[in-house]
TIVEXGU-442548 format. One record per atom (N, C-alpha, C): residue number from 0; x, y, z. Coordinates in steps of 0.1 Angstrom, whole numbers. Layout:
TIVEXGU-442548
SITE    n      x      y      z
SITE  NUM      X      Y      Z
...
This chain:
TIVEXGU-442548
SITE    n      x      y      z
SITE    0   -598   -807   -627
SITE    0   -601   -805   -613
SITE    0   -592   -814   -604
SITE    1   -585   -808   -595
SITE    1   -576   -816   -586
SITE    1   -584   -825   -576
SITE    2   -577   -834   -570
SITE    2   -583   -843   -560
SITE    2   -588   -835   -548
SITE    3   -579   -825   -544
SITE    3   -582   -817   -533
SITE    3   -595   -808   -535
SITE    4   -595   -802   -547
SITE    4   -607   -794   -550
SITE    4   -620   -803   -551
SITE    5   -619   -815   -556
SITE    5   -630   -824   -557
SITE    5   -635   -828   -543
SITE    6   -625   -830   -533
SITE    6   -629   -833   -520
SITE    6   -636   -821   -513
SITE    7   -631   -809   -516
SITE    7   -638   -797   -510
SITE    7   -652   -797   -514
SITE    8   -655   -798   -527
SITE    8   -669   -798   -532
SITE    8   -677   -810   -527
SITE    9   -671   -821   -526
SITE    9   -678   -833   -521
SITE    9   -682   -832   -507
SITE   10   -673   -827   -498
SITE   10   -676   -824   -484
SITE   10   -687   -814   -483
SITE   11   -687   -803   -491
SITE   11   -697   -793   -491
SITE   11   -711   -799   -494
SITE   12   -711   -807   -505
SITE   12   -724   -814   -509
SITE   12   -729   -823   -498
SITE   13   -720   -831   -492
SITE   13   -724   -840   -481
SITE   13   -730   -832   -469
SITE   14   -724   -821   -465
SITE   14   -729   -813   -455
SITE   14   -742   -807   -458
SITE   15   -744   -803   -471
SITE   15   -756   -797   -475
SITE   15   -768   -808   -474
SITE   16   -765   -820   -478
SITE   16   -775   -831   -477
SITE   16   -778   -834   -462
SITE   17   -768   -834   -454
SITE   17   -771   -836   -439
SITE   17   -780   -825   -434
SITE   18   -777   -813   -438
SITE   18   -786   -801   -434
SITE   18   -800   -803   -439
SITE   19   -802   -808   -451
SITE   19   -815   -810   -456
SITE   19   -823   -820   -448
SITE   20   -816   -831   -444
SITE   20   -823   -841   -436
SITE   20   -826   -835   -422
SITE   21   -817   -828   -417
SITE   21   -819   -822   -404
SITE   21   -831   -812   -404
SITE   22   -832   -804   -415
SITE   22   -842   -795   -417
SITE   22   -856   -802   -417
SITE   23   -857   -813   -424
SITE   23   -869   -821   -424
SITE   23   -873   -825   -410
SITE   24   -863   -830   -402
SITE   24   -866   -834   -389
SITE   24   -870   -822   -380
SITE   25   -864   -811   -382
SITE   25   -868   -798   -375
SITE   25   -882   -794   -378
SITE   26   -886   -795   -390
SITE   26   -900   -791   -394
SITE   26   -910   -801   -388
SITE   27   -906   -814   -387
SITE   27   -915   -824   -381
SITE   27   -916   -821   -366
SITE   28   -905   -818   -359
SITE   28   -905   -814   -345
SITE   28   -913   -802   -342
SITE   29   -912   -792   -351
SITE   29   -920   -779   -349
SITE   29   -935   -783   -351
SITE   30   -938   -791   -361
SITE   30   -952   -795   -362
SITE   30   -957   -802   -350
SITE   31   -949   -811   -344
SITE   31   -953   -818   -332
SITE   31   -955   -809   -320
SITE   32   -946   -799   -319
SITE   32   -947   -789   -308
SITE   32   -960   -781   -309
SITE   33   -963   -777   -322
SITE   33   -975   -770   -324
SITE   33   -988   -779   -321
SITE   34   -987   -791   -325
SITE   34   -998   -801   -322
SITE   34  -1000   -803   -307
SITE   35   -989   -804   -300
SITE   35   -989   -806   -285
SITE   35   -995   -793   -279
SITE   36   -991   -782   -283
SITE   36   -997   -769   -278
SITE   36  -1012   -768   -281
SITE   37  -1016   -772   -293
SITE   37  -1030   -771   -296
SITE   37  -1038   -781   -288
SITE   38  -1033   -793   -286
SITE   38  -1040   -803   -278
SITE   38  -1041   -799   -264
SITE   39  -1030   -792   -259
SITE   39  -1031   -787   -245
SITE   39  -1042   -777   -244
SITE   40  -1043   -768   -254
SITE   40  -1053   -758   -254
SITE   40  -1067   -764   -254
SITE   41  -1069   -774   -263
SITE   41  -1082   -779   -265
SITE   41  -1087   -788   -254
SITE   42  -1078   -794   -246
SITE   42  -1081   -803   -235
SITE   42  -1087   -795   -224
SITE   43  -1099   -797   -220
SITE   43  -1105   -790   -209
SITE   43  -1099   -794   -196
SITE   44  -1093   -805   -195
SITE   44  -1087   -810   -182
SITE   44  -1072   -806   -181
SITE   45  -1067   -797   -190
SITE   45  -1053   -793   -189
SITE   45  -1051   -784   -177
SITE   46  -1041   -788   -169
SITE   46  -1038   -780   -157
SITE   46  -1025   -773   -159
SITE   47  -1020   -767   -148
SITE   47  -1008   -759   -149
SITE   47   -996   -768   -152
SITE   48   -996   -780   -147
SITE   48   -985   -789   -149
SITE   48   -984   -793   -164
SITE   49   -995   -796   -170
SITE   49   -995   -800   -184
SITE   49   -992   -788   -193
SITE   50   -996   -776   -189
SITE   50   -992   -764   -196
SITE   50   -977   -761   -195
SITE   51   -972   -763   -183
SITE   51   -957   -761   -182
SITE   51   -949   -772   -190
SITE   52   -954   -784   -190
SITE   52   -947   -795   -197
SITE   52   -948   -792   -212
SITE   53   -959   -788   -217
SITE   53   -961   -784   -231
SITE   53   -952   -772   -235
SITE   54   -951   -763   -226
SITE   54   -943   -751   -228
SITE   54   -928   -755   -229
SITE   55   -924   -764   -219
SITE   55   -910   -769   -219
SITE   55   -907   -776   -232
SITE   56   -916   -784   -237
SITE   56   -914   -792   -249
SITE   56   -912   -782   -261
SITE   57   -921   -772   -262
SITE   57   -920   -763   -272
SITE   57   -907   -755   -272
SITE   58   -903   -751   -260
SITE   58   -891   -743   -259
SITE   58   -879   -752   -263
SITE   59   -879   -765   -259
SITE   59   -868   -774   -263
SITE   59   -868   -776   -279
SITE   60   -879   -777   -285
SITE   60   -880   -778   -299
SITE   60   -874   -765   -306
SITE   61   -878   -754   -301
SITE   61   -874   -741   -307
SITE   61   -859   -740   -305
SITE   62   -854   -743   -293
SITE   62   -839   -742   -290
SITE   62   -831   -752   -299
SITE   63   -836   -764   -301
SITE   63   -830   -773   -310
SITE   63   -830   -769   -324
SITE   64   -841   -763   -328
SITE   64   -842   -757   -342
SITE   64   -832   -745   -343
SITE   65   -831   -737   -333
SITE   65   -822   -726   -333
SITE   65   -807   -731   -336
SITE   66   -804   -742   -328
SITE   66   -791   -748   -330
SITE   66   -789   -753   -344
SITE   67   -799   -760   -349
SITE   67   -798   -766   -363
SITE   67   -797   -755   -373
SITE   68   -805   -745   -372
SITE   68   -804   -734   -381
SITE   68   -790   -727   -381
SITE   69   -784   -727   -369
SITE   69   -770   -721   -368
SITE   69   -760   -731   -375
SITE   70   -762   -744   -372
SITE   70   -753   -754   -378
SITE   70   -754   -755   -393
SITE   71   -765   -751   -399
SITE   71   -767   -752   -413
SITE   71   -757   -743   -421
SITE   72   -751   -734   -414
SITE   72   -741   -726   -421
SITE   72   -727   -732   -422
SITE   73   -725   -743   -414
SITE   73   -712   -749   -413
SITE   73   -706   -754   -427
SITE   74   -714   -762   -435
SITE   74   -708   -766   -448
SITE   74   -704   -754   -456
SITE   75   -711   -743   -456
SITE   75   -708   -732   -464
SITE   75   -695   -726   -460
SITE   76   -694   -724   -447
SITE   76   -682   -718   -441
SITE   76   -670   -727   -442
SITE   77   -672   -740   -440
SITE   77   -660   -749   -441
SITE   77   -655   -749   -455
SITE   78   -664   -750   -465
SITE   78   -660   -750   -479
SITE   78   -653   -737   -482
SITE   79   -658   -726   -477
SITE   79   -652   -713   -480
SITE   79   -638   -712   -474
SITE   80   -636   -718   -462
SITE   80   -623   -718   -455
SITE   80   -614   -727   -463
SITE   81   -619   -739   -468
SITE   81   -610   -748   -475
SITE   81   -605   -742   -488
SITE   82   -614   -735   -495
SITE   82   -611   -728   -508
SITE   82   -600   -717   -505
SITE   83   -602   -710   -494
SITE   83   -592   -700   -491
SITE   83   -578   -706   -488
SITE   84   -578   -717   -480
SITE   84   -566   -723   -477
SITE   84   -559   -730   -489
SITE   85   -567   -736   -498
SITE   85   -563   -742   -510
SITE   85   -557   -732   -520
SITE   86   -563   -720   -520
SITE   86   -559   -710   -529
SITE   86   -568   -709   -541
SITE   87   -572   -697   -544
SITE   87   -581   -695   -555
SITE   87   -573   -698   -568
SITE   88   -561   -696   -569
SITE   88   -553   -699   -581
SITE   88   -552   -714   -584
SITE   89   -554   -722   -574
SITE   89   -553   -737   -575
SITE   89   -567   -743   -579
SITE   90   -577   -735   -579
SITE   90   -591   -739   -582
SITE   90   -592   -740   -598
SITE   91   -600   -749   -603
SITE   91   -601   -750   -617
SITE   91   -609   -739   -623
SITE   92   -618   -733   -615
SITE   92   -626   -721   -619
SITE   92   -624   -710   -608
SITE   93   -613   -703   -609
SITE   93   -611   -693   -598
SITE   93   -621   -682   -597
SITE   94   -628   -678   -608
SITE   94   -638   -668   -608
SITE   94   -650   -674   -601
SITE   95   -654   -686   -604
SITE   95   -665   -692   -597
SITE   95   -663   -694   -582
SITE   96   -650   -698   -579
SITE   96   -647   -700   -565
SITE   96   -647   -686   -557
SITE   97   -643   -676   -564
SITE   97   -643   -662   -558
SITE   97   -658   -658   -556
SITE   98   -667   -661   -565
SITE   98   -681   -658   -564
SITE   98   -687   -665   -552
SITE   99   -683   -678   -550
SITE   99   -687   -686   -539
SITE   99   -683   -679   -526
SITE  100   -670   -675   -525
SITE  100   -664   -669   -513
SITE  100   -672   -655   -510
SITE  101   -675   -648   -521
SITE  101   -682   -635   -519
SITE  101   -696   -638   -514
SITE  102   -702   -648   -519
SITE  102   -716   -651   -515
SITE  102   -716   -656   -500
SITE  103   -707   -664   -496
SITE  103   -707   -669   -482
SITE  103   -703   -658   -473
SITE  104   -693   -650   -477
SITE  104   -689   -638   -469
SITE  104   -680   -640   -458
SITE  105   -678   -652   -453
SITE  105   -670   -653   -441
SITE  105   -665   -668   -440
SITE  106   -654   -670   -434
SITE  106   -649   -683   -431
SITE  106   -650   -686   -416
SITE  107   -655   -676   -408
SITE  107   -657   -678   -394
SITE  107   -669   -686   -391
SITE  108   -670   -692   -380
SITE  108   -682   -700   -376
SITE  108   -693   -690   -372
SITE  109   -705   -695   -373
SITE  109   -717   -687   -370
SITE  109   -721   -690   -355
SITE  110   -726   -679   -349
SITE  110   -731   -680   -335
SITE  110   -746   -680   -335
SITE  111   -752   -676   -346
SITE  111   -767   -675   -346
SITE  111   -772   -679   -360
SITE  112   -784   -682   -361
SITE  112   -790   -684   -375
SITE  112   -790   -671   -382
SITE  113   -795   -672   -395
SITE  113   -796   -660   -403
SITE  113   -808   -652   -397
SITE  114   -809   -639   -400
SITE  114   -821   -631   -395
SITE  114   -834   -637   -399
SITE  115   -835   -643   -411
SITE  115   -848   -649   -415
SITE  115   -851   -661   -407
SITE  116   -841   -669   -404
SITE  116   -843   -681   -395
SITE  116   -847   -677   -381
SITE  117   -840   -666   -376
SITE  117   -844   -661   -363
SITE  117   -859   -657   -362
SITE  118   -863   -649   -372
SITE  118   -877   -644   -373
SITE  118   -886   -656   -374
SITE  119   -883   -666   -382
SITE  119   -892   -678   -383
SITE  119   -893   -685   -369
SITE  120   -882   -687   -362
SITE  120   -883   -694   -349
SITE  120   -890   -686   -339
SITE  121   -888   -673   -339
SITE  121   -895   -664   -329
SITE  121   -910   -665   -331
SITE  122   -914   -665   -344
SITE  122   -928   -666   -347
SITE  122   -934   -679   -343
SITE  123   -926   -690   -345
SITE  123   -931   -703   -340
SITE  123   -932   -703   -325
SITE  124   -922   -698   -318
SITE  124   -923   -697   -304
SITE  124   -935   -690   -299
SITE  125   -938   -678   -305
SITE  125   -950   -671   -301
SITE  125   -963   -678   -304
SITE  126   -963   -686   -315
SITE  126   -975   -694   -318
SITE  126   -977   -705   -307
SITE  127   -966   -712   -304
SITE  127   -967   -722   -293
SITE  127   -971   -716   -280
SITE  128   -965   -706   -276
SITE  128   -969   -700   -263
SITE  128   -983   -694   -263
SITE  129   -987   -688   -275
SITE  129  -1000   -683   -276
SITE  129  -1011   -694   -275
SITE  130  -1008   -705   -282
SITE  130  -1018   -716   -281
SITE  130  -1019   -721   -267
SITE  131  -1008   -722   -260
SITE  131  -1009   -728   -246
SITE  131  -1015   -718   -236
SITE  132  -1010   -706   -236
SITE  132  -1013   -697   -225
SITE  132  -1023   -686   -229
SITE  133  -1026   -685   -242
SITE  133  -1036   -674   -246
SITE  133  -1050   -677   -241
SITE  134  -1058   -666   -240
SITE  134  -1072   -668   -236
SITE  134  -1080   -676   -246
SITE  135  -1089   -684   -241
SITE  135  -1098   -691   -250
SITE  135  -1110   -682   -253
SITE  136  -1114   -682   -265
SITE  136  -1127   -675   -269
SITE  136  -1137   -686   -272
SITE  137  -1145   -689   -261
SITE  137  -1155   -700   -263
SITE  137  -1169   -694   -267
């Protein structure tokens, strides 16, 4: 394995670890947004201002999560681009590198999360808004 190939895979792995840590932070932020929404709902003294602030916080968390889910594709696409530029014939395992390229599918940057990520975040957003603005059944 050449030094360049080793660097490609090392950078891919570092990016993957960064995404894992960011995902943990995203899940904690989503939990906090759901907790804030639930506390806003349960507090009998919640007024329109507190509901708007809770909604704003939830929207910011979902928007940040949307960005993080989009950025999670960067290591994959960067590695794919580096392999393409380096050349499959220069890789120690050209078949494995080709399988990686086929799996990633593109070397272009992503503008949105994957469909599953989008569905997840839309569901979270609906849960947050439902908790804050939905009718209470007392």
